[in-house]
N, C-alpha and C positions, 0 to 999 in steps of 0.2 A: 374663851379667848378674848383678848382686848388689844387695843392699840391707843397710842397717845397722839395728841395734836403735834407734839414734837416730831414724831415719826412721820406723820403725814407731811408736815412742813419740810422735813429733810428730803423726802422723796420728790416733792415738787421742786425744791431748790436744785436737787441734782438733775432733774429732768431739764430745767431751764438752762443749767450750766452745760450739760451735755449737748443740748440742742443749739448752743451758740448764742443764746439770749443772755449775754453777759450783763447788759443793763438791768434787765428784769431780775436776773439772779441776784445782783447786788442789792437792789432795793428790797426784794423779798427776803433776802438773808438778814438784812438789817431789821426790817419790821417784824419778822417772825422770831427774832432772837436765836437764830440757828447756832450762833457761837456759844450759847450757854447750854446747849443740850449735851448729853454725854454719849451721843451716838458715835461709834467708831466708823467713820466714813470709809476706811480702808477695807472693811468687811462687807460693805454694801456693793453688790455687783452692778455693772453698768446696766442701764435700761431697766432698773428695778421697778420703777413706777409703771412702765409699759407692760412689764411682765405680770404684775399683780392685776392690772386692768384687764389684760387679756384673759387671765384666769377667771376674773369676776364676770367677764362677758360670756365665757364658756358656761359658767355656772348658771347665768341668767337664761342662756339658750336652752339648757337642760331643764331648768325650772319651768319655762314657758312651753316646752315641748312635751313634758311628761306630767300626767295628772297626779293627784295626791295618792292614788292607789298604785302608782307605778306604771300605769298603762299609757303608752305613747298616745298623745292627742293629735298633734300635727307637727311635722318637722319644721324647724325654723333655720334657715340658712342665711348667712351674711348679715346677721343682726348688727346694726350700727351701735356705737357707744351711746349716741344721743337717744336712740330709740330705747335702749336698755334702761335709761334713767327716767323715761317718761311713762308714767302709769297708763296714760291713755293710749299708748302705742302697743300695749300688750294685747295680743289677739284674743277675741272673745271665745270662751269655751262653754258651749251650751250643755254638753253631755256630762261634763265633770264639774263639780263644785270647786270653786277656787277660794282661796283664803281672802276675806275681805281686806281691801287696801293693800294687797301685796304688790310692791313696786317692782320686784324682780331686779334689783340693782346689786344683788350680791351681799347686801347688808354688811355685817361686820366680818364676813368671811374674807374680805380684803384686808386682813389685819396682819400686823406684825407683832412681835413680842412687846409687851409694855416696857416703857423706858422711863427712867427718872430724870429730873431736870437738874443739871449741874448748877452750882452757884455762879453768879455773875462774875465776869472777868477772869474766869479760870483759863489758864494758859493751855490746858489740855484740849480745849475746844479749838476750832480753827479760827482764822483771822476774822476780826470784826471789821477790819479795815475800814477804817473809817476815817477814821479820821480822814477818811477821805470825804471831804465835804462835797455835797452836790449843790449846784446852783438851783435855787427855787424858782418856780414859775418860768421854766424854760422848756423848749421842746427839743430834747436831746436826741441826736441820731448818730449813727456811725458806729465804729468800733469803740470799745472801751476797756482800759487798763485797770494810788489811792491803789490811790486811791486812794485816792484818795485820796480815793481820795481813794477808787482805789480799790471792783476789785477784789482784793482778797477777802471778799466780804463773807467771811464766816462759813467756809465749808468745814463742817465738823470733822475732826480727825485729821485735819491738815492735808486733805487730798488735793493734788495738783493736776486737775484734768485738763489736758491740752485740747482745746477746741478752737475753731476759727472764730475769734471774737468779731471778726469783720462782718459776720453774718448777723450779728445781733441787731435787732430792731430797737428803737428807742422805747424805754419803759417809763411810764409815768404813773405815779401812784397819787391819785387825787386825794387831797385833804391831809396828806402827811406833813409833818412839820418841816419847815425849811431848814436847810443847813445840814450839819454833819449827820445827824441821825434822823431816820424817818420813822422811829418807833414811838408808840404812844408811851408817855411817861418817861421817855428818854431825854435826850438833850433838849433844853428849852429852845425852841425854834419859833419862827414866825408862824403863829397858829393859822390854820385854815388855808395855807398856801400849798402849792403843788410842788413836790420834790421829784426831780428826775435824776437818773444816774448817768447822765451824759457827761457832766463835768464833775470830777471828784476832786476833793482836796485831800487833806491829810487823813490818816486813818481815823475813823470815828467809831463810836461805840453804839451798841444797841441796848445795853442794859442801863442800869443806874437811874434811879429816879432823881430828876433834878428839880431843885426848888425854884420855882419861878418867882422872881423878885421884881417888885415895882421899882421904877426909877425914883428912889426916895431922895436922891441927891441931884438937884438941878445944877446944870453947868453954870459956872460964873460967866463964861464967855462963850458965845455960840456963833459959829461962822457957817452960813448956809449958801452964800453966793458963789464961792470959789472964783474970785475975780482974778484978773490979770493973766488970762490964758493966752499964749501966743500961738496955740495950735488949733484949737477948735472950741466950739461952745461947750458949756457944762452940761448939756443935755446928755441923757443916757444914750449910749451907742446901741446898735442893733442887738437884739437879744441873742445870747450865746447858744451855739449848737455844738454838742460834743462831737469831735471828729476823731479822737484817738481812743485807744483802749481804756476802759474804766480804770481809774487809778487804783481801785482795790480789787479788781477782778482776779480770782485765782485762775481764770482761764488764760494761761500764759500762751501767747502766740509767738513762737520762736520766729525771729526775723533775721537770724544770723546764721552764718555758716558754722559747722561744727569745728571745734578747735581744741587743742590740748588744754585741759584744766578748766573747761567752761561748763562742766556738767552739773554744777551746783543746782540743787532744787529740782532735779529731774525725777526723782522718785516720788512715790505716793505714800510713803510711810507716814502714819499718823503722828502728829505731834503728841508727845507723851511725857515721860518721866523727866525728872529734874535734869537740867543741863549741867554737865560737868566741864568738859573741855571740848574744844572743836579741833578738828585735824589741822595740822599745819597747812597753810595755803599752798596750793600748787602754782607753779609758775607757768602761765599759759604762753607758750612760745608762739611768736608771730601772730598776735591776734589780728582779727580782720579790721585793720585800720586803713581806711580808704579815704580818698578825697570825696567830697559830696557830689558826685556826678549824678546821683539819683534825686537830688533835691528838687522840689517843685518850684516853678517860677513864681515871682512875686510881682504885684502890680505897683512897683515903685520905680523911682528913678534909677536907671542903670548905674549911675555914678555912685549911688548909695549902696547898692547890693554888694554884699561880700562875695567875691568870686569863689568858685569851687576849689581853686588851688590854695585858698587860704583857710579852708575848712578840712579838718581831719575827723572822720567818723570812726568811732570805736565800737566794734561789734563783738559781742561775747555774752552779754546778759540774755537770758532766755525769757524775760518778762519785763514789765514796765520798770523804769528806773526813776525812783521817787526823789532821790537826793544826790547831790554831788558837792564836793568841797575841795579846794586846792590846799596843799600843804603850804604852811606859811614860810618855809625855808627853801623848798625845792619845787621844781615843776612836776610834782606828783599829784594826780587828780584821783580822788577817791569817789566811788559811786556806790549807792545802795539800791537794791532791787527787790521785786516781788519773787525772784527766783531763789530766795533765801541765801543770797551771797552779797558780799560787798567786794569791790574790786579796786585795786590800786594800779593806775595807769602811769607809766613813766613817759612824760611828755617833754623831757629835756631835749634840747636841740641836737644833742649827739645821737639820739635814738632815731635812726632812719625808719624803723618799724617798731612802734611803741610796744613794750612788753606789758603784760598784765599779771598781777598777782590775784588769785582767786581766794577770797576769805570765806570759807564755807561755814555757815552757822548750823551747828549740829547739836543734837540732844542725845542723851543716853536712853536706849531702848533695848531691852533684852540682853544687856551686857555689852552692847555694841553701840558705836556712834553712828547715827543716821542723820540725814538732812532734816532740819526742822520743818521744812516746807512752809515757813512763815516769812512774811515780808520784812526786809531791812528798811526801816523808814526814817532813821535818824543816824547821823554820824557827825563827828567833830574831831579836828586835830587839836593836840595840845599846843601850847604857845611856841615851843621850839621845833615842832614837827617831827618829834621822835616817836610819838604814839598816836594811834587812831582809836577813838571810842565809837562803838556802834550800838544802836538800840533796835530791838526786833519785836515783832509781834509774838514771839515765843515767850516773852516776859523777861528775857535776860539782856543785860548790857554786857558788852565784851570789850576788852582792850587788846589791841593788836600792835605789833611792832612793824616797822616799815619793810621788813623782809617777809611779811605775811604770816609770821608765827603768832599764835595766840598767847598773850601774856597772862590774862586772867579773865574769869567769867564772874559777873556780878549778878547774883540771884536773890532777890527779895520781893520784887514786884509780883503781884498776883494777877497777871494779865499783860496785854500789850503795852509796850513803851512808846510814847508819842513824841517825846522830845528829850534831848540829851546835850549837855554843854560842859566843857571844861572851864574852870575859873582861870584867871589870868596867870596866877602863880603856877598852875599845873599840878597842884597837890590834891584837888578835889574834882569830882565829876558830879553833876547835878542831873537828875532824871525825873520825868513826869510820866504817869501811867493811867491806864483805864481804871485802876483800883482806887482812884481818887487821891492818891498820895504822891508826894515828891520825896526824893531821897538824895542825901549827900553821901557820896562814896569816897573812901580813902583810896586814891589811885595807886598808892604803893602796895597796899595789902589786898585791895579788892573787897574790903569789908564795908558794911553799912555803918556810917558814922552817926547819922540821925535820919529818922523817917518822920515826915510831917503829914499829919492827917487832918488838915483843916478844911479841905473842900468837901462838899457833899455830892459831888458829881465828878466824872473823869477830868483829870488835869490835862490840858492841851498843850501848854507851852510854859517854859521857864527861861529866865535870863538873870545872870549874875549882876548885882549892883557893885559889890566889892568882892574880895576874896572869901568872905564868909557870910555874906547876906545876898538875898536874891528875891525875885518876884515870881509868882506863879499865877496862871489864869486857868479858867475852867468853863465847862458848859453850865456851871451853876451861876454864871454871870458875875462872879466875884473875882477880885484880884487881891492876893495876900502878899505882903512883904514879910519875909521871915529871916531870922538870923540863926546861925549855928549856935546851939546851946540854949536857945530860948524855946520854951514849951508852948508859947502862944505867938500869933503873928504880931509883929511890931507895928503893922499898919494894915488896914483893910480898906480897899477902895470899892465903892458901890455906885452904880450909875448906869451901867449898860443894861439894856432890856432884852438882850439875847446872848447867846454863848459868845465868849471872848476867845477869838481865834489865835491871836498872837500878841506878845508884849515885848518891848525893847527899851532898855535904858539908853539915854543919850551918852555920848562919849565920856562926859564928866560924871555920870551917875546921879545927876540931880533931877532930871525929868524922865518920867516913865510914859511911853506911848503905848496905847492899846487899840486894837481894832476888833470889830465885832460883826456878827450877822445882823445887828440892828442898823447897819449901814453907816455907823459913826466911827470917828477916830477921836480918841480922847487923850488929853495930856494931863498927867498927874504930878504932883510934887509932894514931898514928905511932910511939909509944914501946913498942908491944907487937907481937909477931908473931902471937899468937892473937887472936881476936875478944874484945872486952870483954863483949858480950852475944850470946847465941844465942837469938833470940826465936822460939819454936815454938808457934803456935796456929792458924794457917791450915791448912785441910785440903786445899787444892789450890795450884797454882802461884801465886806472887805476881808480879803484872805490873809494878807501879810503886810508888814511895814518894815522899813529900814531907815536908820539914821545915816546921814552922810558923815564921813570921817573928817569933818572940818570943824572949825571953831576952836574956842579955848580948850586947852588940854590935849589937842591932837597935833599931828605933824603938819597940819594945814591951818594954823591958828588965825590967819588973816582972811579966811574964806568963811562966809556966813554958814551957819548950821541949817541944814535942810532935813526934811522928813519926806520919804516917799511912801505912797500907799498903793496897793494893787487890789483890784476889785473884780468881781464877777460881772460888772457892767462894762467890761472890756477896756477900761481906761486905767491909766496910771496918773496920779496927781503928785505934784511937788508942793510942799507946804513950807512957808516961812512961819515957824512956830512962834517966834518972838512976837510977830504981829498977828498970829492966828488967822492967816489967810492963805488961800491957794494961789500960787504964783504961776504955775503952768499945769495945763491939763493935756496929757499925751494920749492921742486918740487914734493912732494908726492900727492898733490891734482890733480884731473883729470877733474874738472869743474871750472867755474869762482869762484874766491874768493871774498866774499863780506865783510868780517870783519876780523880785526886783533886787538889784545889787549895784552899789556905787563902786566906781573905780577907786583905787587907793588914794588918788589925789582929789577925788570928789568932783572932778570936772565932767564925768560922764556917768550915765545910769543905764544899766542893761535891764531889759525886761523880757520875760518869757511867758508865752500864752498858749492856750490850747488851739490857737490858729496855726500852730507849728512854727511860729516866727520868733526870732530873737531880734529885738530892736536895741540899738545903741543911741542914746539921746544926749544932747548937750544940756547940762544942768543950768548953764548960764542963760540960754535963750529958749530952751525947750524944743529946739529943732531936732529932727531925726537925722542922725549922722551916718549910721550904718545899719544894714538889715540883712538877715539871713533866714531862709526858710528851710527847715529840716523835714523829716519824714514822719514825725509824731508830735503829739501835743507836748508842750514844754512844761515840766514840773519845777525845774530849778535852773537858775543861772548863777554863775559866780566868777569873780575875777581872780587871776593869780596875783601874787604879791607885788610883781613888777608892773602890773597894769597893762601888760602886753597881750594877754590871752583871756578869752572868756570861755568857760566850760558850760555845757548845758546837758541836762538829762531829759529823756523823752519817754512817752507812753508806749512807743513801739519797741522798747528795749535798747534803743541807740543812745550813745553818749557822743557828743562831738565837741571839738575845740576849735575856736575861731582865733586865728592869728591876726591881731590888729596892727602889727608893725608895718611900717611903710605906707600906711594909709594917710 
């Protein structure tokens, strides 16, 4: 008989998950590469580890109670597990010879069948969810969803065990790399730091050896003081503590009432065969949309706090909600969740009780379509709002119509998809995945137009520069600018010393901003090899960035162009890129900030944090204008096209909409 380390790790992972230790399960799943094993989790019964331990304990009792000749020596009752593994605890046997050095721990009898290891990034394994990034050097506590950072951290076979993640204690793995992946040889992260699973970012990966690159390109301009703040000092705020479900935990904690059409992701069918088509979305009648009567109070001016009457809470998702986005033409809000569904909420004023369309992400298994049980972590509307694209941890992108029907399934990635974007023309979709590649898809046919394999580690984000050129970033610390039809990158930017989390082109497509776990924000332009600005003011990892819709080439040409950055140091910073300096530091958040979004006119900035708060700031003076506290850590915030509503998605499965009219 034999057993593998993969099997032992999987049983430990399942034990942590079933016991409610979602933080620990997430970190352990990432570090032990659970997602790369080929163990079918659906076939492993609950409490498997405890069962095999109990059998081993019984074997040890028998071994200690019976001599080598089969004659009972002395009965042993209530042998503890610790005593069983301690040789010195074994009772002396004077009349019977015992085997020298026999420890009596059951040896290899606690074994399962040998298993082979699947190749990295296989979508047949469960979520790596990772991309749920965790903040390094923090003491995370509380429940956790990412997850992801997130989470759906790699339960092999796509099992969705529902446990009370609120019981999870904080899990800290000393010495694991900071940032997205806590695995050795995985994402290049701050070495020697402590990674916790309390605050997760986007789905991250456990496999892929990433090449650590030295900063061979020094920045031409460096800003470190972050001057001109109207809100607070540039010092780091209090260290973050995770308060919501881990962004990537597959331990979904249902927080909503049952309703028609909201059962996506409830099964425990293992993720498996190639996805073909997903069932037409069901219309959830009368979703649990309520005003936010259960929101927690905030320590802010009552005149700033958004009243419950102006907040609509949308219940239906059965797990954390990682992403949300408004339709550019109508008041339809799309959301993507760890329950393997996306949903479209009709928030038009005519709807007294918003309806929801449930977009179930399914795969083919045994000739039938079953829920993939994989997180939906990216989504984007096309330019005219007629189609919605989603990316999932099952390795497939999908295109949906506004009536909830599936238009096409895009399958070429070999592993989870981390980012997905339409180009402005609406004829191509761009995706990035754990398989280290980016793909341009023909939206009309659903076919792969070109696949780019330039990164040597998972690709985390992509952004279009034009209708046929784009930039991509990776945990390999590199940024590539690619063009459709070209077999090599047209530009490669090097300078970051840790994984690059997000990239964004300015409205004119001339400047590219990037943010990293190296705590820097860099600005690049195509006519230079080194960065134009190296903006250093944040004291922890920078998770995301956004350009304001202002300046030349926008609908607000007379307003200065700004760049916002959100960090795990609990602050948001507004930058004047032309001068290379921080003009406002926004410090009201008390936990890591995962999302920022400018209003369409650029006058306001919304920010969402794991302190459960959404803050609305004035971009002109940096003052806090409005605030609202929800019931879960905030993963995403977004404005509708009119600038009258802000949508937000949270770690407790809730989505809410803030109506800012008449304020």
